[in-house]
C-alpha positions in Angstrom: 1.6 -11.3 -34.4 -1.4 -12.9 -32.5 -4.4 -12.8 -35.2 -7.8 -11.3 -34.3 -10.8 -13.6 -35.5 -13.1 -11.7 -37.7 -16.8 -12.0 -36.6 -18.7 -13.1 -39.8 -19.0 -14.0 -42.9 -22.3 -13.0 -45.2 -23.1 -14.3 -48.6 -22.7 -12.7 -51.2 -19.4 -11.3 -49.9 -19.6 -8.5 -52.6 -22.2 -6.3 -53.6 -21.5 -6.0 -57.3 -21.4 -8.5 -60.2 -18.8 -10.8 -60.0 -19.4 -14.0 -62.0 -17.5 -17.0 -61.8 -15.2 -16.2 -59.2 -12.1 -17.7 -59.0 -9.7 -17.2 -55.4 -5.9 -17.4 -55.3 -4.2 -17.4 -52.1 -0.5 -16.1 -52.1 1.8 -15.8 -49.4 -1.2 -14.7 -46.8 -3.5 -12.8 -49.1 -6.5 -13.6 -51.2 -7.0 -12.2 -54.8 -10.2 -13.1 -56.5 -10.9 -12.9 -60.1 -14.0 -12.8 -62.2 -15.5 -13.0 -65.8 -15.7 -9.4 -67.4 -18.9 -7.4 -66.8 -18.7 -5.9 -70.3 -19.5 -8.3 -73.1 -18.5 -6.1 -75.8 -15.7 -4.1 -74.1 -14.9 -0.4 -75.2 -11.6 -0.1 -77.2 -8.7 0.6 -74.8 -10.1 -0.6 -72.2 -9.7 -3.2 -69.3 -11.0 -6.6 -68.7 -11.4 -8.9 -65.8 -12.1 -7.3 -62.2 -9.7 -8.3 -59.2 -10.6 -7.8 -55.6 -8.3 -8.3 -52.2 -8.6 -9.5 -48.9 -6.3 -10.8 -46.2 -9.1 -12.5 -44.8 -11.8 -13.6 -46.7 -14.3 -11.3 -45.1 -13.3 -7.7 -45.9 -12.8 -7.2 -49.6 -11.4 -4.3 -51.9 -11.2 -3.6 -55.5 -7.6 -3.9 -56.9 -8.6 -2.6 -60.7 -8.7 -5.1 -63.9 -6.3 -7.5 -64.9 -5.6 -6.6 -68.3 -6.1 -5.0 -71.7 -9.0 -5.7 -73.9 -7.1 -7.2 -76.8 -9.4 -5.1 -79.4 -11.5 -6.2 -82.0 -12.9 -9.1 -82.8 -12.6 -10.0 -79.3 -15.4 -10.3 -77.1 -17.0 -12.3 -74.2 -14.1 -12.3 -71.6 -15.0 -15.3 -69.5 -13.9 -17.2 -66.4 -10.0 -16.5 -65.4 -8.2 -18.5 -63.3 -4.7 -17.8 -62.3 -1.6 -19.6 -61.1 1.9 -19.0 -59.6 5.4 -20.5 -60.9 8.3 -19.4 -60.4 7.4 -15.9 -59.7 5.3 -15.5 -62.6 1.5 -15.4 -62.3 -0.4 -17.1 -65.4 -3.8 -16.0 -66.1 -5.7 -18.7 -68.2 -9.1 -17.1 -69.6 -11.9 -17.7 -72.3 -12.3 -15.0 -75.0 -14.6 -15.2 -78.3 -14.4 -13.8 -81.8 -17.7 -15.4 -82.9 -20.5 -16.2 -80.8 -19.6 -19.9 -80.8 -16.1 -19.7 -82.1 -13.2 -18.9 -79.5 -10.5 -20.6 -77.5 -8.3 -20.3 -74.1 -5.4 -17.8 -74.2 -2.8 -17.3 -71.0 -1.7 -13.7 -70.1 1.3 -13.5 -67.5 2.3 -10.9 -64.4 4.7 -10.6 -62.0 2.2 -9.7 -59.5 -1.1 -10.9 -58.5 -2.9 -8.0 -59.2 -1.6 -7.6 -62.5 -1.4 -5.7 -65.2 -1.2 -9.2 -67.1 0.0 -9.0 -70.5 -1.8 -11.4 -72.8 1.1 -14.0 -74.0 -0.2 -14.2 -77.8 -0.7 -17.8 -77.0 -4.1 -19.6 -78.1 -3.8 -22.9 -76.4 -6.9 -24.6 -77.8 -6.9 -23.2 -81.6 -5.1 -26.3 -82.7 -7.7 -28.8 -80.6 -11.1 -27.3 -80.8 -13.4 -24.5 -82.5 -14.4 -23.6 -79.0 -13.5 -23.9 -75.6 -14.2 -21.8 -72.2 -13.8 -22.2 -68.8 -10.0 -23.1 -67.7 -9.0 -24.6 -64.8 -5.2 -25.4 -64.2 -4.5 -28.3 -61.7 -1.0 -29.4 -60.6 -0.8 -33.0 -59.6 1.8 -34.5 -56.6 4.4 -35.4 -59.7 4.5 -32.1 -60.8 2.7 -32.6 -64.0 0.4 -29.6 -65.0 -3.1 -30.6 -66.6 -5.3 -27.6 -68.3 -9.2 -28.7 -67.7 -11.7 -26.6 -70.0 -15.3 -27.0 -71.6 -16.1 -27.9 -74.7 -18.7 -29.2 -77.1 -19.8 -32.6 -77.2 -22.1 -33.2 -80.0 -22.1 -36.9 -80.7 -25.7 -37.9 -79.3 -24.9 -41.6 -79.4 -22.5 -41.1 -76.8 -24.8 -39.4 -74.1 -26.7 -35.8 -74.2 -25.6 -33.2 -76.5 -24.0 -30.1 -75.3 -20.8 -28.4 -73.4 -18.9 -30.6 -71.3 -15.9 -30.9 -69.5 -12.0 -32.0 -70.8 -8.6 -32.3 -70.0 -5.1 -32.2 -71.4 -1.7 -31.8 -70.5 0.5 -28.6 -70.5 4.0 -28.9 -71.7 4.8 -25.8 -70.3 2.3 -22.7 -69.3 1.9 -22.3 -73.1 1.2 -25.0 -74.9 -1.1 -27.9 -74.7 -0.1 -31.7 -75.5 -2.6 -34.1 -77.6 -4.6 -35.8 -76.8 -7.8 -33.7 -75.6 -9.5 -36.4 -73.2 -13.0 -36.4 -71.9 -13.6 -35.5 -68.1 -17.3 -35.1 -67.6 -20.0 -34.6 -70.2 -23.6 -33.9 -69.8 -25.8 -37.2 -68.8 -28.3 -36.0 -66.3 -31.8 -34.5 -66.9 -30.7 -31.3 -64.3 -28.1 -30.3 -66.5 -30.5 -28.7 -69.2 -29.5 -25.6 -70.2 -32.2 -25.0 -73.1 -34.9 -26.9 -74.8 -34.7 -26.7 -78.4 -32.4 -24.0 -78.6 -32.5 -22.0 -81.5 -28.8 -21.4 -81.9 -27.9 -25.3 -81.9 -30.6 -26.1 -84.3 -33.4 -26.6 -82.1 -31.5 -29.1 -80.2 -32.3 -29.6 -76.5 -28.7 -28.7 -74.9 -27.2 -29.4 -71.9 -24.5 -28.3 -69.7 -21.4 -29.6 -68.0 -18.9 -26.1 -67.5 -16.5 -24.6 -64.6 -14.4 -27.6 -63.4 -12.2 -27.4 -60.6 -10.1 -30.2 -59.5 -8.6 -31.6 -56.5 -6.7 -34.8 -54.6 -7.8 -36.1 -51.4 -6.4 -39.8 -50.1 -4.9 -40.4 -53.8 -8.6 -39.9 -56.0 -9.1 -37.1 -57.8 -12.4 -34.9 -57.6 -13.7 -32.5 -60.3 -16.5 -30.4 -59.3 -18.6 -29.0 -62.4 -21.1 -26.9 -62.6 -24.6 -28.1 -64.8 -27.8 -26.5 -66.0 -27.9 -22.7 -67.4 -26.1 -20.3 -65.9 -28.8 -17.5 -65.9 -31.8 -20.0 -64.5 -32.9 -21.7 -61.1 -31.5 -25.3 -62.1 -27.7 -23.9 -62.0 -26.1 -26.3 -59.5 -22.9 -27.8 -58.4 -22.2 -31.5 -58.7 -18.8 -33.4 -59.0 -17.0 -36.5 -60.6 -14.2 -38.8 -58.8 -11.4 -40.7 -60.8 -8.2 -42.5 -59.5 -6.4 -40.7 -62.5 -6.3 -37.0 -63.5 -6.2 -37.9 -67.4 -8.1 -41.2 -68.6 -6.0 -43.3 -71.7 -8.6 -43.2 -74.3 -9.2 -39.5 -75.2 -12.7 -38.3 -75.8 -14.2 -41.5 -75.3 -12.7 -42.1 -72.0 -14.7 -42.8 -69.2 -12.1 -42.8 -66.5 -14.4 -39.8 -64.6 -17.7 -41.2 -62.8 -20.1 -39.0 -61.6 -21.3 -38.7 -57.9 -24.4 -40.8 -57.4 -25.7 -38.0 -55.1 -27.7 -38.2 -51.7 -31.1 -39.3 -51.0 -31.5 -39.4 -54.3 -30.7 -35.8 -55.6 -27.5 -35.9 -57.5 -26.5 -32.2 -57.0 -24.1 -31.1 -54.2 -24.8 -27.5 -54.0 -28.5 -26.3 -55.6 -30.1 -22.8 -54.9 -33.2 -21.7 -52.9 -35.4 -18.3 -52.5 -32.8 -16.2 -51.3 -29.2 -17.6 -53.3 -30.3 -18.7 -57.0 -28.3 -20.6 -59.5 -25.1 -21.4 -57.1 -22.2 -22.0 -59.4 -18.9 -22.1 -61.4 -17.0 -22.6 -58.3 -13.2 -22.5 -57.2 -11.6 -23.8 -54.1 -9.3 -22.1 -52.0 -7.3 -23.0 -48.2 -8.9 -20.5 -45.2 -6.3 -18.7 -43.8 -5.4 -21.5 -41.0 -4.7 -23.6 -43.8 -6.5 -26.3 -42.7 -10.5 -25.7 -43.7 -11.1 -25.9 -47.6 -13.8 -23.3 -49.2 -15.8 -22.9 -52.3 -16.1 -19.9 -54.0 -18.8 -19.6 -56.3 -21.6 -17.2 -57.5 -25.1 -16.9 -57.1 -28.2 -14.7 -57.7 -30.0 -13.1 -55.2 -33.9 -12.7 -55.4 -35.2 -9.9 -57.2 -31.6 -9.1 -59.0 -30.3 -10.1 -61.9 -26.3 -10.1 -61.2 -24.2 -13.0 -60.2 -22.7 -12.1 -57.0 -19.8 -14.3 -55.4 -20.2 -16.3 -52.3 -17.9 -18.5 -49.9 -19.0 -21.4 -47.6 -17.1 -24.4 -46.0 -16.3 -27.7 -48.0 -15.6 -30.7 -46.4 -14.2 -34.3 -47.2 -16.4 -37.2 -45.7 -14.4 -40.1 -46.3 -14.4 -40.5 -49.9 -17.4 -38.0 -50.9 -17.7 -34.3 -50.5 -20.0 -32.2 -48.1 -20.5 -28.3 -48.3 -23.7 -26.3 -46.7 -24.0 -24.2 -49.3 -25.4 -22.1 -50.4 -25.5 -20.5 -46.9 -27.3 -16.7 -46.8 -27.0 -15.8 -43.1 -24.0 -14.5 -41.4 -21.7 -17.6 -40.5 -18.5 -17.9 -38.8 -15.5 -16.3 -40.8 -13.2 -18.3 -42.0 -10.6 -19.3 -39.2 -7.2 -17.6 -38.5 -4.0 -19.4 -37.8 -2.9 -19.2 -34.0 0.0 -17.3 -35.5 0.5 -15.2 -38.7 2.8 -12.4 -39.7 2.5 -11.2 -43.3 5.6 -8.5 -41.9 3.2 -5.6 -43.2 4.4 -3.4 -40.3 7.6 -1.2 -40.3 9.4 -2.8 -37.6 9.8 -6.6 -36.7 7.0 -7.8 -34.4 8.2 -8.3 -30.6 7.6 -12.2 -31.0 10.7 -12.7 -33.4 14.2 -12.5 -31.7 17.0 -11.8 -34.0 19.6 -14.2 -32.5 22.5 -13.3 -35.2 22.4 -11.8 -38.8 20.9 -8.7 -39.7 17.2 -9.0 -40.4 15.0 -6.1 -41.5 11.3 -5.5 -42.5 11.5 -5.2 -46.9 8.2 -3.0 -47.0 7.9 -3.4 -50.5 8.4 -7.0 -50.6 5.9 -7.6 -47.6 9.0 -9.9 -46.1 11.9 -10.0 -43.5 15.4 -10.4 -45.0 18.7 -11.6 -43.7 21.0 -9.4 -45.7 24.7 -10.6 -44.1 25.9 -13.2 -46.3 28.5 -14.0 -44.4 26.4 -15.2 -41.2 27.1 -18.6 -40.5 24.4 -18.9 -39.6 22.0 -16.4 -38.9 19.0 -17.0 -37.0 15.2 -15.0 -36.2 13.8 -17.2 -33.6 9.4 -17.0 -33.2 8.8 -17.0 -29.5 5.4 -18.5 -30.3 5.6 -22.1 -29.1 4.6 -25.2 -31.1 2.4 -27.6 -29.8 2.1 -31.3 -30.7 0.3 -31.0 -34.2 0.4 -28.2 -36.4 0.8 -26.9 -39.9 3.7 -24.3 -40.9 3.9 -22.2 -44.1 6.9 -20.4 -44.9 7.4 -18.5 -48.2 11.3 -17.7 -48.9 13.4 -16.9 -51.8 16.9 -16.7 -52.5 18.8 -12.9 -52.5 22.6 -14.1 -52.8 25.4 -16.0 -51.5 26.1 -19.6 -51.9 24.8 -21.1 -48.7 21.4 -22.5 -47.6 18.2 -21.4 -46.3 14.9 -22.5 -44.5 13.8 -23.2 -40.9 15.3 -24.6 -37.6 13.2 -26.9 -35.5 14.3 -27.4 -31.7 13.2 -28.8 -28.7 14.9 -26.1 -26.3 17.0 -23.5 -26.7 20.5 -25.9 -25.7 18.8 -28.5 -28.4 20.7 -28.8 -31.7 18.5 -28.1 -34.4 16.3 -30.2 -37.3 17.5 -28.2 -40.2 15.2 -27.8 -43.3 16.8 -25.9 -46.3 16.9 -24.8 -49.4 20.3 -25.3 -50.8 23.2 -23.6 -53.4 22.6 -27.5 -55.3 18.9 -27.2 -55.4 18.3 -29.4 -53.0 16.0 -29.6 -50.2 17.3 -30.9 -47.1 16.4 -31.9 -43.6 19.1 -32.6 -41.7 19.1 -34.1 -37.7 21.8 -31.9 -36.5 22.1 -34.1 -33.1 22.4 -37.2 -34.9 23.7 -36.2 -38.4 21.0 -38.3 -40.2 19.7 -36.2 -43.5 17.3 -36.8 -46.3 17.2 -34.9 -49.5 14.9 -33.9 -52.3 15.7 -32.6 -55.7 14.5 -29.4 -56.6 12.7 -29.3 -60.1 14.9 -28.3 -62.8 13.2 -25.3 -63.9 12.8 -24.1 -60.2 14.3 -20.1 -59.8 15.6 -19.8 -56.2 15.5 -16.2 -56.6 11.3 -16.5 -56.5 9.2 -16.4 -54.3 8.3 -20.4 -53.0 6.5 -21.9 -50.3 7.5 -24.6 -47.8 4.5 -26.1 -46.1 5.3 -28.5 -42.8 2.7 -30.3 -41.0 3.5 -32.4 -38.1 1.2 -35.0 -36.6 2.9 -36.1 -33.7 6.3 -37.5 -34.6 5.5 -38.0 -38.6 6.7 -35.1 -40.4 6.0 -34.1 -44.2 7.3 -31.5 -46.2 5.9 -30.0 -48.9 7.7 -27.5 -51.7 5.4 -25.4 -53.8 2.2 -27.9 -52.8 4.1 -31.1 -53.9 5.0 -33.4 -51.3 8.7 -33.8 -51.2 10.1 -35.1 -47.6 8.8 -37.3 -44.9 10.5 -38.0 -41.9 9.9 -39.1 -38.3 11.5 -36.5 -35.3 13.3 -38.5 -32.5 12.7 -35.9 -30.3 9.9 -33.3 -29.7 10.1 -29.8 -31.0 8.7 -26.9 -29.3 10.0 -23.6 -31.2 10.9 -22.6 -34.9 13.4 -20.0 -36.3 14.2 -18.5 -39.7 17.5 -19.3 -40.7 20.2 -18.2 -43.3 24.1 -19.9 -43.5 26.4 -18.3 -45.8 23.8 -16.3 -47.5 21.0 -13.8 -47.8 17.0 -14.7 -48.2 13.7 -13.2 -47.8 11.0 -14.6 -46.0 7.2 -14.0 -46.0 3.7 -14.9 -45.2 4.3 -17.3 -42.4 1.6 -18.7 -40.8 1.0 -21.5 -37.9 -2.3 -23.6 -37.2 -2.8 -26.2 -34.8 -3.9 -29.1 -36.7 -3.7 -32.8 -37.3 -5.5 -34.5 -40.1 -4.6 -38.3 -39.8 -5.6 -40.3 -42.9 -3.7 -43.6 -42.3 -2.4 -44.4 -45.6 0.5 -45.6 -44.4 0.7 -49.0 -42.7 4.3 -48.1 -41.1 2.8 -45.4 -39.0 1.2 -47.4 -36.0 -0.5 -45.5 -34.2 2.1 -44.6 -31.5 4.0 -42.8 -33.8 0.8 -40.7 -34.8 0.5 -39.7 -31.0 -2.1 -41.6 -30.4 -2.4 -43.0 -26.7 -4.1 -45.8 -24.7 -4.3 -49.4 -24.5 -3.1 -50.1 -28.6 -2.9 -53.7 -28.5 -6.0 -53.8 -30.8 -5.2 -50.6 -33.1 -3.9 -51.5 -36.4 -3.1 -49.4 -39.3 -4.0 -51.3 -42.5 -5.9 -51.3 -45.6 -5.9 -47.3 -45.9 -7.7 -47.1 -42.4 -7.3 -47.6 -38.7 -8.9 -50.5 -37.3 -10.0 -51.2 -33.6 -10.1 -54.9 -34.3 -11.7 -56.6 -31.3 -15.7 -57.1 -30.9 -15.8 -58.4 -27.5 -17.2 -56.7 -24.9 -16.1 -53.2 -23.5 -14.9 -50.0 -24.3 -11.8 -48.8 -26.5 -10.9 -45.4 -26.4 -7.7 -43.9 -27.5 -6.8 -40.1 -27.7 -4.5 -37.3 -29.4 -3.1 -33.9 -29.4 -3.2 -31.2 -26.9 -6.1 -29.9 -25.2 -8.1 -26.9 -26.5 -11.1 -24.9 -25.5 -12.2 -24.2 -28.7 -11.5 -26.5 -31.8 -13.3 -28.3 -34.4 -12.6 -32.1 -35.0 -14.1 -34.9 -37.0 -13.8 -38.5 -38.2 -15.4 -41.1 -40.7 -16.0 -44.2 -39.1 -17.9 -47.3 -39.8 -18.9 -50.5 -38.1 -17.3 -53.9 -38.6 -18.5 -56.4 -36.1 -20.9 -55.9 -33.4 -21.0 -58.4 -30.6 -24.5 -57.7 -29.8 -27.3 -60.7 -30.8 -28.0 -58.7 -34.3 -24.5 -57.0 -34.9 -25.2 -54.1 -32.4 -22.0 -52.4 -31.4 -21.3 -48.4 -30.8 -18.8 -46.2 -32.4 -18.1 -42.4 -31.4 -16.0 -39.7 -30.7 -14.3 -38.8 -27.1 -13.9 -35.4 -25.3 -11.4 -35.7 -22.3 -10.5 -33.0 -20.0 -7.7 -33.0 -17.6 -9.7 -34.4 -15.1 -13.2 -36.4 -14.5 -14.8 -38.6 -17.0 -14.7 -38.3 -20.9 -17.8 -37.3 -22.5 -18.5 -39.4 -25.6 -20.6 -38.9 -28.6 -21.8 -42.4 -29.3 -23.4 -43.8 -32.3 -25.2 -46.8 -31.2 -26.3 -49.4 -34.2 -29.3 -51.2 -33.0 -31.5 -53.9 -34.6 -34.2 -51.3 -35.8 -31.5 -48.6 -36.7 -29.2 -46.2 -35.1 -29.4 -43.9 -32.3 -26.9 -40.9 -31.1 -26.5 -41.1 -27.4 -24.5 -38.5 -25.4 -22.3 -39.7 -22.3 -20.3 -37.8 -19.7 -22.5 -35.0 -19.7 -24.9 -33.4 -17.5 -27.8 -34.6 -19.2 -27.3 -37.6 -21.1 -29.7 -38.1 -23.7 -30.5 -40.6 -27.1 -31.6 -39.3 -29.8 -33.0 -42.0 -33.0 -31.2 -41.6 -36.3 -33.7 -43.1 -39.2 -32.1 -44.5 -42.2 -28.5 -44.4 -40.5 -26.5 -47.9 -41.1 -23.4 -47.8 -39.2 -22.0 -50.5 -41.3 -21.4 -47.9 -44.2 -19.0 -45.0 -43.8 -20.6 -42.2 -41.7 -18.5 -38.5 -40.5 -18.7 -37.1 -37.7 -18.0 -33.5 -36.9 -17.7 -31.8 -33.6 -17.9 -27.7 -33.0 -16.7 -27.3 -29.4 -16.9 -24.1 -27.8 -16.0 -22.9 -24.6 -19.6 -23.7 -23.0 -21.1 -25.6 -25.6 -20.7 -28.2 -28.2 -22.4 -29.0 -31.4 -22.7 -32.5 -33.2 -22.7 -32.9 -36.7 -23.7 -36.1 -38.8 -22.6 -36.7 -42.5 -23.1 -33.0 -43.0 -26.2 -31.5 -40.9 -26.3 -30.4 -37.2 -27.9 -33.1 -35.0 -27.7 -32.1 -31.7 -25.9 -29.7 -29.3 -25.0 -30.0 -25.4 -23.7 -27.9 -22.8 -20.5 -28.3 -21.4 -18.2 -27.2 -18.3 -15.7 -25.0 -18.8 -12.0 -26.5 -19.3 -9.6 -27.5 -22.3 -10.1 -31.1 -24.1 -8.7 -33.5 -26.3 -10.3 -35.9 -28.7 -10.5 -39.9 -29.0 -11.7 -42.3 -30.8 -14.0 -44.7 -29.2 -16.0 -48.5 -29.8 -17.9 -50.4 -27.3 -18.9 -54.1 -28.2 -17.6 -53.5 -31.6 -14.7 -53.7 -34.1 -14.5 -50.7 -36.3 -12.5 -48.6 -39.2 -11.5 -45.0 -38.8 -10.3 -42.7 -41.8 -10.0 -38.8 -42.1 -9.3 -38.1 -38.2 -8.9 -34.3 -37.6 -8.5 -31.7 -35.2 -8.2 -27.9 -35.5 -7.5 -25.5 -32.4 -9.5 -22.2 -33.1 -8.3 -20.5 -29.5 -6.5 -17.6 -29.7 
């Protein structure tokens, strides 16, 4: 039940060729899919290699996903898989001529296949050539298919391949119009000068879209350049909408302006050459993002898969990729049960009903439809802020099933249930208050679905299959959870619990105290999508949040609004507070000539000049706290480390002689 953390992740994470890696997380397990290595597969062969892992460190081969379609098909490229109603849809590109081919979809009942081609070529009536499919599901349930097509109108930009998008009516049908996302516009995106196969034109490439949403904005990561040369690299574009209104002339997506004059987010080095064509996946703890991409090692020809962290720094992305030295393994949750043992683990307590392990499903099932209710309680306690993933499906009967949250054994629980009348309900049995969210019309309850519960102090957010469903304010603390059924049978799988919060301050009704912040809060306000400390008067303002941990990561994006110094000087930062003693504060101080990092409350207080840092713009301060040391990162790179005494600490936000703003404040426990 408790999770053993792997020691290290090493790139590449697979020794063989595995180009264009797409990684899918399904009920706690990972499946990686890649471009077919054989350009012209033999008749009756299979295509698209698959790997699987439970920790993103140790991988094994599963086989190949689907049967070769036979002549005239070749060049099977860039498969991506999405799950819906117990079906797995693999979108992939395949050619019938060198520059003729399209995107098709194959279907399977399991992520490892076998996949069967559906007979649908989605792009044949839109464009003669399309590759690199990517399905993005927005919060409103709309599916979008991003892809790479050719842009040959030189008057609108460089000639070459670029990315486009169309809505999906259903998994097999695209809805016009096809709309521009990102076409090549920058010199680094050169594929080949005077490309003979394109009539001697200088040909540029933008390809491999991967889309995610954060703080209400959309981020499309893409690769540019030539995939077999050292100029291949990753960048991204940003938009307020997943699909603009103006078809192939749309300009809703804007390229990232870059950092320090470099428009590339990830580029190669002497060890990992040509990193690109990435996908994005959550770590086992459901809090940390990773990019999976391929690169070529020096002296080799095959493209091998790599994994590195991805961070949100306010409205920007940052990653340390490519990393070719051993790094910390992806973080595990504090509790995880994949139900892959023959018996229930001791931390589960059967209070009512008939609960048994289903080995074939890797699930625990409650089979007594007469039990009203049945309850399987988890003995591991909940903290003050957490992420809880529960996968579940209906087996029989007419009642509801889901999860219970309790303050103590005698407490009336909070019920979060899927009901027979196709509602997701949240019921406070103590007060009788309830909220409901109608399930999408096409949802089949007899298939696996995911509930993701996120608690930030008293604000509980509930997502169903990734979609925001219910947000509620808890009237009392909760300390335990249980699986439950009421007059039905159901199965549960892939359960994980991580101590984590991320406060974005997008809801002005969520005052700091509601989110669990404590201290003198009179000058702290949530408005305009940020947390503001509004007083620039002399003095120090510190507020704290969360439980204390001995090993964790935390971070915040912050900026100085007004300083009380003669030249607008002021100080902002992060605090670490133990049970006793003075807090440690990592200060960023604006001075007339620049910024300075100052460490206070440590054994050896120090100062470090930060050239070219203006705290009146957004900056992201991140800490990695270990039992005896802390590491400080500013806007990505590490800038300092210092020893600390043993003990558990919670985090705080701090200002001194300054008004300031904060967004994206987070903490993730990594203690076992």
